[in-house]
The first five atom37 places (N, CA, C, CB, O) and aatype in JSON, in Angstrom:
{
  "aatype": [12, 15, 9, 0, 11, 7, 6, 0, 11, 11, 10, 9, 3, 1, 10, 14, 2, 8, 0, 16, 17, 3, 3, 9, 12, 18, 6, 10, 18, 10, 11, 11, 11, 10, 0, 19, 0, 10, 11, 0, 0, 3, 6, 7, 8, 19, 9, 15, 1, 2, 6, 19, 11, 16, 15, 10, 10, 15, 10],
  "atom_mask": [
    [1, 1, 1, 1, 1],
    [1, 1, 1, 1, 1],
    [1, 1, 1, 1, 1],
    [1, 1, 1, 1, 1],
    [1, 1, 1, 1, 1],
    [1, 1, 1, 0, 1],
    [1, 1, 1, 1, 1],
    [1, 1, 1, 1, 1],
    [1, 1, 1, 1, 1],
    [1, 1, 1, 1, 1],
    [1, 1, 1, 1, 1],
    [1, 1, 1, 1, 1],
    [1, 1, 1, 1, 1],
    [1, 1, 1, 1, 1],
    [1, 1, 1, 1, 1],
    [1, 1, 1, 1, 1],
    [1, 1, 1, 1, 1],
    [1, 1, 1, 1, 1],
    [1, 1, 1, 1, 1],
    [1, 1, 1, 1, 1],
    [1, 1, 1, 1, 1],
    [1, 1, 1, 1, 1],
    [1, 1, 1, 1, 1],
    [1, 1, 1, 1, 1],
    [1, 1, 1, 1, 1],
    [1, 1, 1, 1, 1],
    [1, 1, 1, 1, 1],
    [1, 1, 1, 1, 1],
    [1, 1, 1, 1, 1],
    [1, 1, 1, 1, 1],
    [1, 1, 1, 1, 1],
    [1, 1, 1, 1, 1],
    [1, 1, 1, 1, 1],
    [1, 1, 1, 1, 1],
    [1, 1, 1, 1, 1],
    [1, 1, 1, 1, 1],
    [1, 1, 1, 1, 1],
    [1, 1, 1, 1, 1],
    [1, 1, 1, 1, 1],
    [1, 1, 1, 1, 1],
    [1, 1, 1, 1, 1],
    [1, 1, 1, 1, 1],
    [1, 1, 1, 1, 1],
    [1, 1, 1, 0, 1],
    [1, 1, 1, 1, 1],
    [1, 1, 1, 1, 1],
    [1, 1, 1, 1, 1],
    [1, 1, 1, 1, 1],
    [1, 1, 1, 1, 1],
    [1, 1, 1, 1, 1],
    [1, 1, 1, 1, 1],
    [1, 1, 1, 1, 1],
    [1, 1, 1, 1, 1],
    [1, 1, 1, 1, 1],
    [1, 1, 1, 1, 1],
    [1, 1, 1, 1, 1],
    [1, 1, 1, 1, 1],
    [1, 1, 1, 1, 1],
    [1, 1, 1, 1, 1]
  ],
  "atom_positions": [
    [[11.58, 22.81, -64.27], [10.84, 22.44, -63.08], [11.53, 21.89, -62.11], [9.89, 21.62, -63.32], [12.27, 20.97, -62.45]],
    [[11.51, 22.3, -60.51], [12.29, 21.39, -59.8], [11.24, 20.22, -59.06], [13.2, 22.26, -58.7], [10.05, 20.47, -59.25]],
    [[11.46, 19.32, -58.47], [11.09, 18.11, -57.95], [9.92, 18.17, -57.27], [12.01, 17.59, -57.19], [8.94, 17.44, -57.4]],
    [[10.16, 19.55, -56.14], [9.11, 19.62, -54.84], [8.41, 20.78, -55.9], [9.81, 20.2, -52.85], [7.72, 21.45, -55.13]],
    [[8.29, 21.18, -56.87], [7.54, 22.4, -57.33], [6.28, 21.27, -58.16], [8.68, 23.74, -58.54], [5.06, 21.38, -58.08]],
    [[7.03, 20.25, -58.9], [5.79, 19.51, -59.5], [5.51, 18.49, -58.79], [0.0, 0.0, 0.0], [4.89, 17.57, -59.33]],
    [[5.82, 18.41, -57.61], [5.38, 17.09, -56.89], [3.67, 18.22, -56.46], [6.87, 16.35, -55.09], [2.48, 18.05, -56.73]],
    [[4.18, 18.93, -55.97], [2.87, 20.36, -55.02], [2.35, 20.1, -56.11], [3.17, 22.43, -54.54], [1.67, 19.09, -55.95]],
    [[2.27, 20.64, -57.58], [0.89, 21.15, -59.13], [0.35, 19.21, -58.41], [1.93, 21.43, -62.12], [-0.77, 19.2, -57.9]],
    [[0.9, 18.23, -58.42], [0.67, 17.36, -58.67], [-0.47, 17.28, -57.06], [1.99, 16.54, -59.12], [-1.69, 17.43, -57.12]],
    [[0.15, 17.07, -56.03], [-0.9, 17.0, -55.11], [-2.43, 18.1, -54.99], [-0.07, 17.11, -53.91], [-3.59, 17.87, -54.64]],
    [[-1.79, 19.25, -55.43], [-3.09, 20.27, -55.95], [-3.98, 19.62, -56.42], [-2.87, 21.29, -57.01], [-4.98, 19.41, -55.74]],
    [[-3.85, 19.1, -57.81], [-4.46, 18.85, -58.57], [-5.16, 17.8, -58.23], [-3.92, 18.85, -59.46], [-6.31, 17.61, -58.61]],
    [[-4.53, 17.01, -57.47], [-5.31, 15.98, -56.65], [-6.95, 16.19, -55.45], [-4.04, 15.51, -55.76], [-7.75, 15.28, -55.23]],
    [[-7.03, 17.54, -54.89], [-7.62, 17.26, -53.89], [-8.72, 17.98, -54.67], [-7.07, 17.62, -52.48], [-8.63, 18.49, -55.79]],
    [[-9.62, 17.92, -53.99], [-10.94, 18.38, -54.7], [-10.81, 19.79, -54.97], [-12.27, 18.14, -53.84], [-9.82, 20.44, -54.63]],
    [[-12.15, 20.43, -55.79], [-12.11, 21.61, -56.27], [-12.59, 22.87, -54.88], [-13.13, 21.51, -57.65], [-12.53, 24.09, -55.01]],
    [[-12.8, 22.52, -54.28], [-13.44, 23.21, -53.44], [-12.75, 23.22, -51.79], [-14.84, 22.66, -53.57], [-13.13, 23.64, -50.7]],
    [[-11.56, 22.51, -52.28], [-10.41, 22.61, -51.44], [-9.76, 24.04, -51.05], [-9.44, 21.84, -52.11], [-9.44, 24.77, -51.99]],
    [[-9.56, 24.49, -49.78], [-9.61, 25.49, -49.21], [-7.98, 25.69, -48.49], [-10.87, 25.38, -48.32], [-7.26, 24.98, -47.79]],
    [[-7.88, 26.77, -48.97], [-5.92, 27.26, -48.47], [-5.38, 26.27, -47.28], [-5.72, 29.28, -47.54], [-4.43, 25.48, -47.3]],
    [[-6.33, 26.59, -46.2], [-6.22, 25.35, -45.43], [-5.74, 24.11, -45.66], [-7.13, 25.09, -45.12], [-4.74, 23.62, -45.14]],
    [[-6.43, 23.63, -46.39], [-6.66, 22.04, -46.88], [-5.21, 21.82, -47.88], [-8.44, 21.82, -48.0], [-4.54, 20.79, -47.76]],
    [[-4.94, 22.55, -48.55], [-3.68, 22.9, -49.17], [-2.64, 22.63, -48.54], [-3.55, 24.07, -49.46], [-1.86, 21.69, -48.69]],
    [[-2.63, 23.69, -47.65], [-1.16, 23.91, -46.68], [-1.18, 22.77, -45.94], [-1.06, 25.31, -45.56], [-0.1, 22.17, -45.88]],
    [[-2.46, 22.14, -45.13], [-1.96, 20.76, -44.76], [-1.19, 19.97, -45.12], [-2.55, 20.13, -44.75], [-0.15, 19.56, -44.6]],
    [[-2.02, 19.56, -46.63], [-1.62, 18.59, -46.78], [-0.41, 18.28, -47.76], [-2.58, 18.07, -46.95], [-0.1, 17.18, -48.2]],
    [[0.24, 19.58, -48.03], [1.48, 20.05, -47.87], [2.51, 20.0, -46.93], [1.38, 20.92, -47.97], [3.68, 19.67, -47.15]],
    [[1.91, 20.43, -45.66], [2.75, 19.98, -44.74], [2.9, 18.66, -44.61], [2.47, 20.42, -43.68], [3.85, 18.08, -44.07]],
    [[2.05, 18.23, -45.07], [1.78, 16.36, -44.18], [3.29, 15.96, -45.07], [-0.35, 14.87, -44.9], [4.4, 15.66, -44.62]],
    [[2.8, 16.09, -46.46], [4.13, 15.7, -47.52], [5.12, 15.86, -46.73], [4.42, 16.62, -48.9], [5.45, 14.87, -46.08]],
    [[5.65, 16.72, -46.61], [6.99, 16.98, -45.97], [7.6, 16.77, -44.85], [7.17, 17.89, -45.95], [8.8, 16.53, -44.71]],
    [[6.21, 16.9, -43.41], [6.71, 15.95, -42.56], [6.82, 14.22, -42.94], [5.86, 16.18, -41.42], [7.59, 13.57, -42.23]],
    [[6.22, 13.65, -43.8], [6.63, 12.26, -43.75], [7.45, 12.17, -44.9], [5.47, 11.2, -43.74], [7.86, 11.03, -45.14]],
    [[7.95, 13.43, -45.99], [9.03, 13.15, -45.97], [10.88, 12.66, -45.41], [8.72, 13.57, -46.26], [11.76, 11.81, -45.52]],
    [[10.5, 13.95, -44.77], [11.25, 13.97, -43.33], [11.86, 12.94, -42.51], [10.47, 14.38, -42.51], [12.98, 12.81, -42.02]],
    [[10.44, 12.04, -42.51], [10.31, 11.0, -41.03], [10.65, 9.57, -42.05], [8.19, 10.97, -39.96], [11.3, 8.69, -41.5]],
    [[10.26, 9.37, -43.41], [11.0, 8.09, -44.26], [12.24, 8.73, -44.71], [10.11, 7.44, -45.71], [12.68, 7.74, -45.29]],
    [[13.06, 9.55, -44.88], [14.56, 9.63, -44.8], [15.43, 9.57, -43.39], [14.86, 10.91, -45.43], [16.62, 9.31, -43.58]],
    [[15.02, 9.76, -42.0], [15.14, 9.77, -40.79], [14.8, 8.41, -40.63], [14.44, 10.76, -40.09], [15.27, 8.08, -39.54]],
    [[14.22, 7.46, -41.14], [14.22, 5.82, -40.95], [15.43, 5.41, -41.96], [12.54, 4.97, -41.45], [16.36, 4.67, -41.62]],
    [[15.31, 5.87, -42.97], [16.0, 5.18, -44.23], [17.55, 5.03, -43.82], [15.84, 6.18, -45.74], [18.37, 4.16, -44.13]],
    [[17.69, 6.48, -42.82], [19.3, 6.17, -42.48], [20.03, 6.06, -41.26], [20.01, 7.06, -42.96], [21.15, 6.38, -40.89]],
    [[18.59, 5.24, -40.51], [18.6, 4.56, -39.23], [18.49, 5.4, -37.96], [0.0, 0.0, 0.0], [19.12, 5.1, -36.94]],
    [[17.59, 6.58, -38.04], [17.9, 7.94, -37.65], [16.82, 7.84, -36.05], [17.38, 9.29, -39.13], [16.67, 8.78, -35.27]],
    [[16.22, 6.51, -35.91], [14.9, 6.2, -35.05], [15.14, 4.73, -34.0], [13.46, 5.89, -36.3], [16.02, 3.87, -33.89]],
    [[13.65, 5.08, -33.25], [14.15, 4.42, -32.12], [12.73, 3.47, -32.61], [14.4, 5.34, -30.38], [11.87, 3.68, -33.47]],
    [[13.07, 1.87, -31.19], [11.98, 1.32, -31.53], [11.27, 1.79, -30.54], [11.97, -0.01, -31.74], [11.72, 2.42, -29.59]],
    [[9.81, 1.42, -30.76], [8.8, 1.16, -29.87], [9.16, 0.54, -28.07], [7.98, 0.11, -30.76], [8.82, 1.26, -27.13]],
    [[9.76, -0.63, -27.84], [10.27, -1.07, -26.54], [11.06, 0.05, -26.53], [10.99, -2.53, -26.35], [10.14, 0.83, -26.33]],
    [[11.96, 0.71, -26.57], [12.8, 1.58, -26.6], [12.33, 2.86, -25.7], [13.05, 1.81, -27.95], [12.88, 3.23, -24.67]],
    [[10.9, 3.64, -26.49], [10.18, 4.82, -26.52], [9.53, 4.04, -24.9], [9.04, 5.22, -28.18], [9.64, 4.6, -23.81]],
    [[8.91, 2.74, -25.12], [7.61, 2.32, -23.53], [9.11, 2.59, -22.36], [6.6, -0.34, -23.42], [9.0, 3.47, -21.51]],
    [[10.44, 1.75, -22.45], [10.83, 1.89, -21.38], [11.54, 3.16, -20.9], [11.42, 0.95, -21.26], [12.03, 3.37, -19.79]],
    [[11.47, 4.19, -22.31], [11.49, 5.6, -21.62], [10.8, 6.18, -20.89], [11.52, 6.37, -22.21], [11.13, 6.87, -19.93]],
    [[9.43, 5.89, -21.43], [8.78, 6.18, -21.3], [8.16, 6.04, -19.78], [8.49, 5.9, -22.2], [7.39, 6.71, -19.1]],
    [[8.94, 4.7, -19.6], [7.5, 3.92, -18.1], [9.06, 4.67, -17.25], [6.88, 0.98, -17.79], [8.73, 4.74, -16.06]],
    [[9.97, 5.01, -17.35], [10.89, 5.61, -16.75], [11.12, 6.67, -15.81], [11.32, 5.81, -17.4], [11.86, 6.84, -14.84]],
    [[10.11, 7.41, -16.5], [10.06, 9.36, -16.23], [9.48, 8.91, -14.46], [8.28, 10.74, -17.69], [9.24, 9.8, -13.65]]
  ]
}
């Protein structure tokens, strides 16, 4: 079994019995987005809060 499939099964098992398809899809989406964001942070592909603030104020 792949790591992703195992993690998906664990995630689904943690949801309440009344979880809907939308609940499941949201949790899977959120897990994927967080994994991508953490990988980007680990690789240094992020900008600081001050850089964002300066960029937005210069518009």
